[in-house]
C-alpha positions in Angstrom: 30.9 11.8 38.0 31.9 15.0 36.2 29.2 16.9 34.3 30.1 18.5 30.9 30.1 22.3 31.0 27.2 24.1 29.2 29.6 25.5 26.6 30.8 22.0 25.7 27.2 20.8 25.4 26.3 23.7 23.2 29.4 23.0 21.0 28.4 19.4 20.7 24.9 20.5 19.8 26.2 22.7 17.0 28.5 20.0 15.5 25.8 17.3 15.5 23.1 19.7 14.2 25.5 20.5 11.3 25.8 16.8 10.6 22.0 16.4 10.5 21.6 19.4 8.2 24.3 18.0 5.9 22.3 14.7 5.7 19.1 16.6 4.9 20.7 18.7 2.2 22.6 15.8 0.5 19.9 13.3 -0.7 20.5 9.6 -0.7 21.9 8.2 -4.0 19.3 6.3 -6.0 21.2 4.2 -8.5 19.7 1.1 -10.1 21.2 -1.7 -12.0 20.0 -1.5 -15.6 17.1 -3.8 -16.2 16.6 -5.2 -19.7 13.0 -4.4 -20.8 10.8 -7.3 -21.6 10.1 -7.9 -25.3 7.0 -6.1 -26.5 4.3 -8.5 -27.6 1.3 -7.5 -29.7 -1.8 -9.3 -28.4 -5.2 -9.8 -30.1 -8.5 -11.3 -29.1 -8.6 -15.0 -29.6 -12.2 -14.7 -30.9 -13.8 -11.4 -32.0 -16.9 -11.8 -29.8 -17.9 -9.5 -26.9 -17.1 -10.1 -23.2 -19.9 -12.0 -21.4 -18.1 -12.3 -18.0 -15.3 -10.0 -16.9 -12.2 -10.7 -14.9 -12.6 -10.7 -11.1 -9.4 -10.8 -9.0 -9.6 -13.4 -6.2 -9.5 -11.9 -2.7 -6.7 -14.4 -1.7 -4.4 -16.6 -3.7 -6.8 -19.5 -3.5 -10.0 -17.5 -3.0 -13.0 -17.1 -5.1 -12.9 -15.0 -8.3 -12.9 -15.3 -12.1 -9.4 -15.7 -13.3 -10.0 -14.6 -16.9 -12.7 -13.4 -19.2 -15.4 -15.2 -21.0 -15.9 -14.3 -24.7 -19.3 -15.0 -26.3 -18.1 -17.4 -29.0 -20.3 -20.3 -30.2 -19.4 -24.0 -30.2 -17.4 -24.8 -33.3 -15.9 -21.3 -33.7 -12.1 -21.2 -34.4 -10.0 -20.1 -31.4 -6.7 -18.4 -32.2 -3.6 -17.7 -30.2 -3.6 -14.1 -28.9 0.1 -13.8 -29.8 3.1 -15.8 -31.1 4.6 -18.2 -28.6 5.4 -21.8 -27.5 2.6 -24.2 -26.5 3.1 -25.2 -22.9 0.1 -27.5 -22.6 -2.5 -28.9 -25.1 -4.8 -31.5 -23.7 -7.3 -32.5 -21.0 -7.5 -31.0 -17.5 -10.2 -32.5 -15.3 -12.1 -33.8 -18.4 -11.9 -30.5 -20.4 -9.4 -29.7 -23.1 -7.3 -26.6 -22.6 -4.3 -25.0 -24.4 -1.7 -22.8 -22.7 0.8 -20.7 -24.7 3.9 -18.9 -23.3 4.8 -15.7 -25.0 8.1 -13.8 -25.4 7.3 -11.4 -22.5 6.8 -14.2 -20.1 3.0 -14.1 -20.1 1.1 -17.4 -20.4 -2.3 -17.3 -21.9 -4.9 -20.1 -21.7 -7.9 -21.1 -23.8 -10.8 -23.5 -23.2 -12.8 -25.6 -23.5 -11.6 -26.7 -26.9 -11.9 -29.5 -29.3 -10.3 -30.4 -32.6 -6.9 -29.3 -31.5 -4.4 -28.2 -34.1 -1.4 -27.8 -31.9 0.7 -29.9 -29.5 2.7 -29.2 -26.4 6.2 -27.8 -27.4 5.1 -26.5 -30.8 5.7 -22.9 -31.9 2.6 -20.9 -33.0 2.3 -17.7 -34.8 0.1 -14.8 -33.7 -3.5 -15.5 -34.5 -2.7 -19.1 -35.4 -5.6 -21.5 -35.0 -5.4 -23.6 -31.8 -8.7 -25.5 -32.2 -12.4 -25.0 -32.0 -14.6 -24.0 -29.1 -16.1 -27.2 -27.5 -19.8 -27.5 -26.8 -21.0 -27.3 -23.2 -20.2 -24.9 -20.4 -17.1 -24.6 -18.1 -16.4 -23.3 -14.6 -18.2 -24.4 -11.5 -21.0 -26.7 -12.5 -20.6 -25.8 -16.1 -22.5 -22.6 -15.6 -20.2 -20.4 -17.7 -20.4 -20.3 -21.5 -18.3 -19.1 -24.4 -14.5 -19.1 -24.5 -12.6 -18.7 -21.3 -9.4 -16.7 -21.9 -7.0 -16.4 -19.1 -3.5 -14.9 -18.6 -0.8 -15.2 -16.0 2.3 -13.0 -15.4 5.0 -14.3 -13.1 2.5 -17.0 -12.0 -0.2 -14.5 -11.0 -3.4 -14.2 -12.9 -4.1 -10.9 -14.6 -7.0 -9.5 -16.7 -6.2 -10.7 -20.3 -8.0 -7.6 -21.7 -5.1 -5.4 -20.3 -2.8 -7.2 -22.7 -4.5 -5.7 -25.7 -3.1 -2.6 -27.3 -4.8 -0.4 -26.6 -6.8 -2.0 -23.7 -10.6 -1.7 -24.1 -12.2 1.2 -22.3 -14.9 0.8 -19.7 -18.5 1.8 -20.8 -19.9 5.0 -19.5 -23.4 6.3 -19.5 -23.7 9.1 -22.1 -26.7 10.6 -23.8 -30.4 10.3 -22.8 -30.7 6.9 -21.1 -28.5 4.8 -23.3 -25.1 3.2 -22.9 -22.5 4.4 -25.4 -19.0 5.6 -25.9 -16.1 4.4 -23.8 -14.0 5.8 -20.9 -10.4 6.3 -21.9 -8.3 3.3 -21.0 -5.6 4.0 -18.3 -1.9 3.7 -19.1 -0.3 1.2 -16.7 2.6 2.3 -14.6 6.0 1.1 -15.6 6.8 -2.0 -13.5 9.0 -1.0 -10.5 12.1 -3.1 -10.4 12.8 -2.8 -6.6 16.3 -2.9 -5.1 18.1 -4.9 -2.5 20.7 -2.2 -1.9 20.1 1.1 -3.8 16.5 2.1 -4.2 15.7 3.1 -7.8 13.7 6.3 -8.5 10.1 6.2 -9.5 8.1 9.0 -11.3 5.4 10.9 -9.5 2.0 9.4 -10.3 0.1 11.9 -12.5 -2.8 9.7 -13.5 -4.5 6.4 -12.6 -2.4 3.3 -13.4 -5.2 0.8 -12.8 -8.7 0.6 -14.3 -10.2 -1.6 -11.6 -9.7 -1.9 -7.9 -7.5 -4.7 -6.7 -10.3 -6.4 -4.7 -14.0 -5.9 -3.8 -13.2 -4.6 -0.3 -14.0 -1.1 1.0 -10.9 1.0 1.5 -10.3 3.3 4.5 -7.4 5.8 4.4 -5.8 7.0 7.6 -3.6 10.1 7.5 -0.9 10.9 10.1 0.0 13.3 12.8 -0.6 17.0 11.9 -2.8 16.1 9.0 -6.1 17.6 8.0 -9.1 16.3 6.0 -8.1 18.6 3.2 -5.1 16.4 2.3 -5.9 12.8 1.6 -3.3 10.1 2.0 -3.3 9.3 -1.7 -5.7 9.5 -4.7 -7.4 6.1 -4.5 -8.7 6.6 -8.1 -5.1 5.9 -9.2 -5.7 2.4 -7.8 -8.9 1.9 -9.7 -11.3 2.6 -6.8 -14.7 4.2 -7.4 -15.4 7.1 -5.0 -18.1 5.2 -3.1 -15.6 2.4 -2.2 -13.2 4.7 -0.3 -13.6 6.5 3.0 -11.1 8.9 4.7 -10.7 8.4 8.4 -11.5 11.5 10.5 -9.6 12.2 13.7 -12.6 14.5 14.6 -15.0 11.6 14.9 -17.3 9.4 12.8 -20.5 11.4 13.2 -21.5 13.8 10.4 -21.7 16.8 12.8 -18.1 16.3 13.8 -17.0 17.8 10.5 -13.6 17.5 8.9 -10.6 17.1 11.2 -7.7 19.5 11.5 -4.1 19.1 12.9 -5.3 19.7 16.5 -7.5 16.6 16.3 -4.5 14.4 15.8 -2.5 15.6 18.8 -4.2 13.4 21.4 -2.5 10.4 19.8 -3.0 6.8 18.9 -5.5 5.2 21.4 -8.2 7.9 21.0 -7.9 7.7 17.2 -8.2 3.9 17.3 -11.4 4.1 19.3 -12.8 6.6 16.8 -11.7 4.2 14.0 -13.7 1.4 15.6 -16.8 3.6 15.6 -16.3 4.6 12.0 -15.9 0.9 11.0 -19.1 0.0 12.7 -20.9 2.7 10.8 -19.3 1.4 7.5 -20.4 -2.2 8.4 -23.9 -1.0 9.0 -24.0 0.6 5.5 -22.5 -2.5 3.8 -22.9 -5.6 5.9 -20.5 -8.4 5.0 -18.2 -6.3 3.0 -14.5 -6.5 4.2 -12.4 -3.4 4.8 -8.8 -2.7 3.9 -6.8 -0.1 5.9 -4.0 2.1 4.5 -2.3 4.3 7.1 0.4 6.9 6.6 2.8 7.9 9.4 0.8 7.8 12.7 -2.2 6.6 10.7 -0.4 3.2 10.2 0.2 3.0 14.0 -3.5 3.8 14.6 -4.6 1.0 12.1 -2.4 -1.6 13.8 -3.4 -0.4 17.3 -7.0 -0.8 16.4 -6.4 -4.2 14.9 -4.6 -5.5 18.0 -6.6 -3.7 20.8 -10.1 -2.9 19.5 -10.8 -5.3 16.7 -12.7 -8.5 17.4 -13.0 -10.7 14.2 -16.0 -12.4 15.7 -17.9 -9.2 16.6 -20.9 -9.1 14.1 -21.0 -5.3 14.3 -17.5 -4.9 12.9 -16.3 -5.6 9.3 -13.6 -8.2 8.5 -10.2 -6.5 8.0 -8.7 -8.0 4.9 -5.4 -6.0 4.6 -3.5 -3.4 6.5 -0.8 -1.3 4.8 1.4 1.1 6.8 3.5 3.7 4.9 6.3 5.5 6.7 4.8 4.6 10.0 7.0 4.7 13.2 6.2 1.2 14.3 9.5 1.1 16.3 9.4 4.8 17.0 10.5 8.1 15.4 13.9 9.5 16.5 12.5 12.9 15.6 9.8 12.4 18.3 12.6 11.7 20.9 14.3 15.0 20.0 10.9 16.9 20.2 10.3 15.3 23.6 13.7 16.4 24.9 13.0 19.9 23.7 9.6 19.9 25.4 11.2 18.9 28.7 14.0 21.6 28.4 12.9 24.3 30.9 14.6 27.0 29.0 12.5 26.2 25.9 9.1 26.1 27.6 8.1 29.1 25.5 8.4 27.0 22.3 5.2 25.0 23.0 3.3 28.2 23.8 4.5 29.7 20.5 3.4 26.7 18.5 -0.1 26.7 20.0 -0.4 30.5 19.4 0.6 30.0 15.8 -2.0 27.3 15.3 -4.7 29.4 17.0 -3.9 32.2 14.6 -4.4 30.0 11.6 -0.7 29.6 10.7 -0.2 26.7 8.3 3.5 26.0 8.9 4.8 22.7 10.5 5.3 24.4 13.9 1.6 25.1 14.0 0.6 21.6 12.9 2.5 19.6 15.5 3.3 21.1 18.9 6.2 19.4 20.7 4.1 18.9 23.9 1.4 16.9 22.1 0.7 13.5 23.7 1.2 11.9 20.3 4.9 13.0 20.3 5.5 11.0 23.5 3.7 8.0 22.2 5.6 7.8 18.9 9.1 8.0 20.5 11.2 4.8 20.5 10.6 2.8 23.6 7.3 4.5 24.5 4.8 2.5 26.6 2.4 2.4 23.6 4.9 1.2 21.1 6.2 -1.5 23.5 2.6 -2.6 23.9 2.1 -2.6 20.1 5.1 -4.8 19.7 4.0 -7.2 22.4 0.5 -7.3 20.9 1.8 -8.1 17.5 3.8 -11.0 18.8 0.9 -12.4 20.7 -1.4 -12.0 17.6 1.1 -14.1 15.5 1.2 -16.8 18.2 -2.6 -16.8 18.7 -3.4 -18.0 15.2 -7.1 -18.6 15.0 -7.9 -17.1 18.3 -6.5 -13.6 17.9 -7.2 -10.5 15.7 -5.6 -12.1 12.7 -8.0 -15.1 12.9 -9.8 -14.2 9.6 -6.6 -14.0 7.6 -5.7 -10.3 7.9 -2.5 -9.6 5.9 -0.1 -6.7 6.9 2.4 -4.9 4.7 4.9 -2.3 5.9 6.4 0.3 3.5 9.2 2.7 4.2 10.7 5.8 2.3 14.3 5.5 1.4 14.9 9.2 2.1 12.6 9.5 5.1 14.3 11.6 7.8 11.3 11.5 10.1 10.7 7.8 10.3 13.9 5.9 9.2 13.4 2.8 7.0 14.7 0.6 9.8 12.0 1.9 12.2 9.1 1.4 9.8 8.7 -2.4 10.3 7.1 -4.4 13.1 9.6 -5.9 15.5 8.6 -9.5 14.6 7.4 -8.6 11.1 9.1 -9.1 7.7 11.4 -6.4 6.2 9.6 -3.3 5.0 9.3 -2.7 1.3 11.7 0.3 0.9 10.5 2.7 -1.9 11.9 6.0 -3.2 10.9 9.3 -1.5 10.9 11.0 1.9 8.2 10.9 4.6 5.5 12.4 2.5 7.1 12.0 -1.0 6.9 8.2 -0.9 3.2 8.6 -1.2 3.4 10.4 -4.5 5.2 7.8 -6.5 4.0 5.2 -9.0 6.0 2.6 -7.1 4.0 2.9 -4.0 0.8 2.5 -6.0 2.0 -0.5 -7.7 3.2 -2.2 -4.5 -0.1 -1.4 -2.7 -2.3 -2.6 -5.6 -0.4 -5.9 -5.9 -0.6 -6.5 -2.2 -4.3 -5.8 -2.0 -4.8 -8.0 -5.1 -3.0 -11.0 -3.5 -0.3 -10.8 -6.1 3.5 -11.0 -5.3 5.0 -7.7 -4.2 8.3 -6.6 -5.7 11.3 -7.2 -3.4 12.8 -3.9 -2.3 14.7 -4.2 1.0 16.9 -1.1 0.3 19.7 -2.3 2.6 21.8 0.9 2.2 18.8 3.2 2.8 18.0 1.2 6.0 21.6 1.4 7.2 21.9 5.1 6.4 18.6 6.0 8.1 19.8 4.1 11.2 22.9 6.2 11.3 20.9 9.4 11.1 18.7 8.1 13.8 21.7 7.6 16.1 22.7 11.2 15.5 19.3 12.5 16.3 19.2 10.3 19.5 22.5 11.8 20.6 21.1 15.3 20.0 18.1 14.3 22.1 20.3 13.1 24.9 22.5 16.2 24.8 19.4 18.4 24.9 18.1 16.5 27.9 21.5 16.8 29.6 21.7 20.5 28.8 18.1 21.0 30.2 19.1 19.2 33.4 22.2 21.3 33.8 20.5 24.6 33.2 17.6 23.5 35.5 19.9 22.9 38.4 21.3 26.4 38.0 24.7 25.3 36.8 
């Protein structure tokens, strides 16, 4: 077999490198089909009374929760429609009379228990039109709840009806000497992200919270990726409505207080060590809050760590570990990063042995550039390359977990969502899904930029709340990223071939 000359290999290197640079410098197009905005509807309280029980999102579609708010009205008070619409139901449900009204924006509001109805199914009602009077007696489980129960559904999913009001009510905050007063400014919801089956529409950078309350009562653990540090969180969880004491950042340095914050060098040892540290951190969290489930959100290698923990170290029947409710991976190389393949080929090239030494010297000197954060000879690089032993085991473990049903790590109903960046040149969209998993939700942005958008916050919040997640397969982005991956793989192969040729003294 003839071996290409070094000059031809170098020439191929240059041509393919130019192709990769051209791809980097020319961003993916992000066109979206125009979407007609939903009609704006002005909502009002159906009764003027205060809230006596707030909305509580269910942890699962059929799980416990309070799918509406209770307003402190008295039996006999007139109940009015929150906005104009068509009555979808007016009558008895399990012995209690309820009215449901569908509005022009697709929201359906419900009211009960009522008596002395003034409307019938199919009739049109004006805003603030009288629907009936509040019936005597309680409602809910065992009739323990009192007042008017006001509910709302959007696209079949329950939402907090107070968020329909314009402006929404603020949350109380403690001001002054020992008394409640004032109100916290209400958040402005993000614009609904339309998703895209081919092109991926753009989404603005999130500048402020889009949610006033967390999507569920679970504790949240954020796992950053390779080359990260504790100084840069995965995302601002306050944007999702979380209180600071409900969020913990995973540390690659270790779970003990004396371990201190982690730096890039703590991430180099890779996935398995990090997953074992995560198990220790979750045990400590469970000891602080026994019985409280935990959700995991991992970016890049952090998503691989979260799944490796779930499949290898998590035991849903271990009383010292918390239940894992949800796992979200964002731009995670679940099928490997082609960039890691190229880095591995460079590391094995004898003529480039100096590069690893330079990277570690830069890191030791406090340099902050990417060369100092991720040396090409780090064990994590090998683990995150396509076809690595670890990723093959991850794929096999996931398939076994799906088949194990009640006996495996998913026994308590853990849900997994994968998210990819449409312009991610580090982890292509096609590589960010589990081999036997559903398609990733492809959102705008590159490897780090996808974390900055309103779209990723909306998708994560909906998923954690048990609500439907927007469909966004981004077919063109997945196909384009696969082509870029092929180019990078060819570069890796040529680099390996050139290293072999120069190593034999040719």
